[in-house]
N, C-alpha and C positions, 0 to 999 in steps of 0.2 A: 738636512735634504741630500738624501743619499740621490752620488749618481748612477744616469742609467749602463745599463750593461754593454760593452762593446767589445765586440772580437774584432775592433781594427785596433785598439788602443793595448789588449794582450800581443796580438802582433808584435807592434809596435818594441814592445817593453821586449819577448823574447827575441827579435831581432839586434836591439841595442845591445841587452846581455852578449849577445855571440859576436856581435861584434865586438863587443870591447875586448872581448875573450882573444881575436886574432888578434885584432891589434897589440896586443900582449904580446902575443904570439911568436909578435911579426918582429916585435923590440929584442926577445929575449934569442931568436931564430931558432924557439920549440915550437912551432904551431899545432899542430898535433898534439903535442903532452897536454898543451895550455889547453886546448880547448874541450881534450878529453877531462882533465880536471873542472873543468867552467861546468859541464856536462856532468858529471859529476854529485858537484858539487849542488848545481838545481834541483837536481832527484831529491837529496839528502833535506834539501829546505822545502818544498813541496812534500814529503815524507814526515816532517815535522807539520810543516801544516797539516796534513791529514791525520795525523795524531793526538793537534791539540783538537783537532772536529772532532776526532770520534771520542778523545776521553768530555768531553762536552753533550755529547746526546747518549751519554752510558750511565757515566758518574758521578761527576759534576752539579750539581741542585742549585747550580743559577738559570735564571728561567734566561736573559739572555747570552749569546753565542759574544765571544772573546772578541777582542779586536784583530781583526786581518791588517795582513800586509800586504806593500806589490800586488798579484795577479789575484789572491787573496781576501783582498780587502771589498772587492765586487761578491764572492762567496759570501763573508760571514756577514755585510751591510743585506744582501737578498735573502738570508736566512731571517737577520731581523725586521725585517720590511714584509715579509710572510707570513711574521708571527703576530705585526702590527694588525696584517688586513685579518687574519686566524682570531685574532679576537676582538675584535670591531665585528665580524661574522657573526663570530658567539655570543658578543649582545645582545644583537640584533634578533639571532634564535631565541635567546632569554628573554628579550621581550616580547618577541611574535608568543611565545611560549606560555608568558605571564598572560598576557591578554588571553589569548584561547582560553585557559583554567578561568578567569574571571569570568570568561564567557560565560563557562559549561555553569560555573560556580550559581552566575544570574537567571541561568534556566530555570521553569518552574518545572521542572521535570528530574527525575534520578539519571545518569549520564553513564556508561559504563564502557568504556572501548575496553573492545577483547584482542588479539594476534589471529592468527589460521589456529591456532589448534583452542581457542575459546577463554584464554590465560585471559588472565584480567591482568591489562599492561597499567590503567588508571580513573578512577571512579571519581564524582564529585560531591559534595558534604550531604546533598537529598538521598543521594543513594545508598551511603553509608546510615542512613537515618532509616528509606527504607524498605531495603533490602538486608538489610542489617550485615551490611562491610566493614569490613574493620583497615583501614588504611592508617598506611603502609605493608602491614602483619599481610595483609590478603592481596600482595602484590605477588602474580606468579600463582597464583592458582586457579585452577577448572571453574568455570561459572555454575556449573552444573554441579561440582561438588557442593558447593557452596547454594543455590539455591535446590532445597533436597525438593523434588517435587517430579512424576514418574511424567505426569504428559510434557513438564517443561524438557526434559530430556529427551524426549522422542521429538518436542519440534523443533530442539534444537539438531540432533541428529539430519533431521532433516532435508534442513540448507536449501528448502524455502521458504521465505517469511513476506508472504504479498498481504498474507492475513496474520495481525495480534494474536497473540495468544492471555486470556484472560485466568487466573487461578485467585485460588481462597489462600490470604495470607496465613502460615501456617503460625503464623507468631500468633495473630489477629486475624482469629476468622469471622472477625465483624466486617472487614477491613477487602475489598476486592479490587485485583491490581493485574494491569495493562500494559503486559511488554512488547517492542515491537525492534526487531534486529535490524536495520543497517547495514549492505559495504559500501570499505569506500578505501580508498589508498591501495596498498599493494599485502590485500589476505588479509586484510584489519575490515574487523566491524565495530558498529559502535551501537550500543543496546539501551533502549531509553524506556523506563518503565514512570508509572505516573496512576495512581489513588486515584478509582472511578470509583467511587462507595456510592457518594453525590450522586451520578449518574446517574448508576443503576437502578441507587432507592428512587429516585425523580420518574426513572423509568416502569416502575412494578407499582410506582402510587400513580400515573397517565394511565396504568392497563388496570389498575384496579378502579379505580373512578370510572373509566368509561366503560368497560364492565357493570357496575354497578347501577354507571347514571341510565345504558342502556335497557338493562334488565326491570331498571323503574317506568320506565317509559311505556315499556313494553306495554305493560296495564292498564293505565291511562287511555294507552291508542285506539290498545282492541276495546275497547268501553267508546267512547267516542265512535268510533266506526259503526259498532254494530246500531247505537242510536242515533246516526246519519244515513245506513240502511235501512232505520226503523220508518224515519219519519216521512224517505225518500216514495217509502210506498203506500203506509199508511194516510199522509197527511195533503192535502191541495192546495197549493200555493199558485202567488200569480207567477206570470213568465220573472219576476224579475227576485224573485222568494229561491223558485225554482234553481235559476242560472247558480245562484249564491250557496245551493247546499250542496251545489255538484262540484263546484268548486274548494268548498270542507273536505271534501270526498277526496276530492282529487290532492290536496293536500296534504290530507292526515294518510292516504295511503303512501303515502312520496314518504312522507316522515316515518310511518312504523316502517316502509319498504330501507328506510337509514338507518334504523334502530336495530334493526336486523338485520344487515349488513356490517353491520360496530361488531352485530354479540360474535359475525362468524370470525370478523377480526380478531379479534378475542382472543377467544379459542384456538386460533391456528399461532398466534406470538406466545400462547401462551402451551405451547404445545411442543416444548423445547425437543422432548423424547420423542418422535415420532417411532412408529412400527414401519420399518420397510420393509418386512419380511407377506409381509399382502401381499394377491397376486393380484394383480387389476387388471379384468379383460376389458382393454377397451375396444374389440368391437363392439358391445355390449353398448358402450360408453358409448360410441361415436353415433351409435343407434340413436341412444339418446337425445345427443345434442342434436341428428336430423330433425327430430319430430321441436323437438324445444324451437330449433331457426326457424322451420316452419311456419309455428306457429305464430311467434313474433312476426318473420317476413310481411302474411297474409297473401299472399302471391303477387307480392311489389316487387322481390329483390329475383336473380338469376342465383341461385345457388351450388355451387357442385362440390363434392367431396370423392377429395383421391388418396383412400385409408389404407394402409394392409393391414388386413383380417386376423394376419396371425402371428402380427408384430404385438406381443405384450408386455407390462413392465412388472415391477418389485414397489409397493409403495401405499399410500394414503387414499382410498380411491375418494375419499370425498371431496379431501385439498388440491387432487388431479383432476376431478369434475369440476370445479369449484375455477380452478385455473384454465382450464379448455371454455364452461359458458360461459366468464368475465372476457374472455375475446373474443368469441365470438358474437356475443350478445351488443357487443361494444362495437362489432364491427357493422356489423348492422345497424346499429341506432347513427352511429354516425354517417353512413350511407345514406344519401339521398334515391329514391323512388328510381329504377329501372336499373338501378347498380346493381356489382356483379358481387358476388363474394366467393372466397375458394377457399376453403375446405383440406388441407394434408397432412395425412402422418404415414411419415417413411423413416426408414432406416440411414441415417450417415452413420460416418466411419469415427464419428466420435460418440455415436450413441444413436438413439430414436427423437426425433424431431418433430415436432406439433407447430405448424404455420396456418397464420390467419389471413389472407391478403383479398380487400377489400380496393372498388375503386372510390372511392370516402375522397372527401377533401382533402385528405393530409394535415399532418401539422409541423409547424414553422420548425426549422432546427431548436432556436433558445429554448421551447418549452418540452421537449426530449427528454430532456435529463429530468424534468422536475413532475413526470407524467406518471409514477408510481407512491406520491404522494400524499398522504390518503388529502379526501375534500381541493385538489389540485385541479383546476377545474382549465383549459384553453378559451372557452370562450362560456361567462358562468353562466348568461340565459340562453341563451341553444342547448345549454347541459340541461337547464330546471325543464326548461318544454321540450327537451326528448327523454326524461325521467330521468339524469343521468344522477347517481349520490357523490361519487369524484372518489367513491373507496374501491372501487373495481378493480383496479390494477397494481393498489396496495398490496390487497386481498390477494392476487397472486404470486403476489413479490414474492409475500412473504410464505406462501406456500409449495415455488418453486425451491424458497431455499432449503422447504424442508427435505426437496429432493435432492442437494447438491447441485444447481440448475438455476440460469440465469432469465431472466427478462430479457428477446429482443428485439430490437423497434429500428424498422428503417421505414423509412415516409420519406415522400417529398409533398408539399405542397400544393394542391391540383392532383396528381396524381395519384393516389392514395397513397394506404398503407402497407407493411406486414407487419404481427407478433408473431412470437413464436419462439421456444422454448428448447434445448435437447438434455434430454432423462442420459444423464452417463450410461456407458457401458453395459457398466459391474450391476446396475439395474434394469436391466432387459433380460424377459425369460427366456432362457436358451433350453429347457425341461433337464439342466445337469440339479439345477437345487433341488435340494429334498423335498418335503412337505412334511 
């Protein structure tokens, strides 16, 4: 156990040495020469100790410092103590790094640590298998030099990683990879890659199944509707049978509407390459929405429209109309008679905003994030009673995604709701785009 540093002890030693020199000088009657020789000897001794320290720091191969004496004992012992603390700290960091690497190796995803210049600092074994990296040979290499994909290079340069990047593996075209990049630390980035081939296959199977089943159901439903209408017109039934036929007709119509919406949703989901160069006449579209709203309201609601007739956009007219029509019909369907529905189409700083505000029953906060899910209903019984299928907002969501827009929902329970979306500025008709 080393003694701690003491300035008092150093001063005491210096005072004793000078006192000894003074005593010897008095004995021989040569105070100044003895004091001078003593100070010179002290400087030589200190220089010798300093030389030993320099020799150990620069040339000596021993890890531990030499033994010191006198006032230098504390210096050499302090260095030895500092070495012990550093060794302990290095061991702790090595243990922490080992645990980090073990955790990273246990991840089900490929992990690559990048520096501020997108050079590879470290990667786990799954990254070597999934991305074709070679460790440690690829250390210090730019990640876009090893993952040669033009879209990935653009994704990396844009430096905004809110959305993941998906691409087909060049080494295995049947495999689809998803890459996410997150920033952390001082200019470092963590790249996470996963194989989503199975997920995309299941999504494709689901879409194909829904589309095929919807298509196959359409023909028998049409036949059923026709026979039910014919039976209601030509046959005479007692009141109970007549009511049963009406219910059958009502449920058949509801199922037919659901099948139609499923087909629309399937077409929108499959329309990955939507033409956004076609001009949409919003004034004409809103006139059609007015006619639909008046027919659906049947004079029982206060309808108001505040729309800019000169504000047109580019996009898919069928999908834009479907999105607007679903929002308007939902507002009327879930507002009690006598309530108000207000439609607004105007220019805002971020683009062109379409909004539908109603005075209906509103939606509780816990339901807001799930409203765009297929077949999700806040109140299933009331939705069936009002003819809802639970697909309208899902269709709206996908249609807006194709136009780089999102559905925004503001609602207070018992106070009404506002459903809106904003078409970005680059899709607004300014008269400068060529035809």
